[in-house]
Each structure stands twice: as structure tokens, then as C-alpha cells.
C-alpha positions as CSV (number, residue, x, y, z in Angstrom):
1,M,-140.3,-222.7,143.1
2,E,-137.1,-224.6,142.0
3,A,-139.0,-226.6,139.3
4,F,-139.8,-223.4,137.5
5,G,-136.2,-222.2,137.7
6,L,-137.6,-219.0,139.7
7,Y,-134.7,-218.7,142.1
8,D,-131.0,-218.9,142.0
9,Q,-128.6,-221.6,143.5
10,T,-128.4,-219.7,146.9
11,G,-132.3,-220.2,147.3
12,M,-133.0,-216.5,147.0
13,L,-136.0,-215.3,145.0
14,T,-135.9,-211.7,143.8
15,V,-139.2,-210.0,143.2
16,A,-139.4,-206.6,141.8
17,V,-142.9,-204.7,142.6
18,T,-144.3,-201.1,143.1
19,P,-144.0,-199.7,146.4
20,S,-147.7,-199.7,146.8
21,F,-148.1,-203.3,145.9
22,A,-145.4,-204.2,148.3
23,A,-147.2,-202.3,151.2
24,K,-150.7,-203.2,150.5
25,W,-150.6,-206.5,149.5
26,L,-147.3,-208.4,149.3
27,V,-145.8,-207.7,152.7
28,H,-148.7,-209.1,154.5
29,R,-148.2,-212.6,152.6
30,I,-144.7,-213.0,152.9
31,E,-144.8,-214.6,156.4
32,H,-147.2,-217.3,155.0
33,F,-144.9,-218.0,151.8
34,N,-141.9,-218.2,154.3
35,R,-143.8,-220.9,156.4
36,A,-144.8,-222.9,153.2
37,D,-141.5,-222.7,151.6
38,P,-138.8,-222.0,154.2
39,D,-135.9,-222.8,151.8
40,V,-136.5,-219.7,149.7
41,D,-135.2,-216.4,150.9
42,I,-137.2,-213.5,149.3
43,R,-135.4,-210.3,148.1
44,M,-137.9,-207.5,147.4
45,T,-137.2,-204.5,145.5
46,T,-139.5,-201.6,145.0
47,S,-139.6,-199.0,142.4
48,M,-141.9,-197.2,140.0
49,N,-139.7,-197.8,137.1
50,L,-139.6,-200.9,135.1
51,S,-136.3,-203.0,135.9
52,D,-134.0,-204.8,133.7
53,Y,-134.7,-208.1,134.9
54,A,-131.6,-209.9,133.5
55,R,-129.3,-207.1,134.5
56,D,-130.7,-206.8,138.0
57,G,-131.3,-210.6,138.8
58,I,-134.9,-210.2,139.2
59,E,-136.9,-213.5,138.6
60,I,-140.4,-212.2,139.2
61,G,-141.8,-208.7,138.8
62,V,-145.6,-207.4,139.5
63,R,-146.7,-204.5,137.6
64,Y,-149.8,-202.7,136.4
65,V,-149.2,-201.7,133.0
66,K,-150.9,-200.7,129.9
67,G,-149.4,-201.1,126.5
68,D,-146.6,-203.1,124.8
69,Y,-143.5,-203.8,126.9
70,G,-141.5,-205.8,124.1
71,A,-139.8,-209.0,125.6
72,C,-141.7,-208.9,128.7
73,C,-143.6,-212.0,129.4
74,R,-146.8,-211.0,130.9
75,S,-150.0,-212.6,132.6
76,I,-153.1,-211.0,134.0
77,C,-153.2,-211.9,137.8
78,C,-156.6,-210.3,138.4
79,R,-159.1,-208.0,136.8
80,P,-159.7,-204.7,138.1
81,R,-162.6,-204.2,140.3
82,S,-165.0,-201.2,140.3
83,S,-167.6,-200.1,142.6
84,R,-169.9,-197.2,142.9
85,S,-170.3,-195.3,146.2
86,A,-172.4,-192.2,147.1
87,A,-172.7,-190.1,150.2
88,P,-175.9,-188.3,151.3
89,G,-176.1,-184.9,150.0
90,C,-174.2,-185.3,146.7
């Protein structure tokens, strides 16, 4: 993490995510991350609003967005999956 400059001198990594992403995916993986890199303390902030990363001291943000968000650096983490399902009598 330090090689990428992703956390400050205190060893804290601030991550901004949506509440649903935090609850359904991230929270379940924090313990594994802490075992792999115990020197990094994770501070998680959740909001549906897009944060001002520089002002709020956020190093990483995970969002599902469509459109142009200006100076944000963005990467595709995964492609949406779709599935079809049916119930008897439909």
C-alpha cells in the first residue's frame, strides 16, 4: 500500500464506498485484509454522495457510476453479471 502512496504517514487508509457495497462486500473482507497487512488501519466512510477526495482525505473510493465525473481516476473493477430466472406459473 505504501508503494502506491495510498495511505498517510499514520498508516491509515481512508476508503469511501456506498452503504450497500460496504455491507454486502467490503465488511466481509476487512479481516482478511487486516491479517495480510496489519500495519494499515482502514477508515471506512459510507455515503451515496460522491465525496471530495482531496478535501476529505480519501485515498480510495468505490462507486458504481455512469457518465463523466471529471478529474476522477476510474477503473472497471468488474463487469455486471446478469441472470434470468423464472418461477412456475409465470
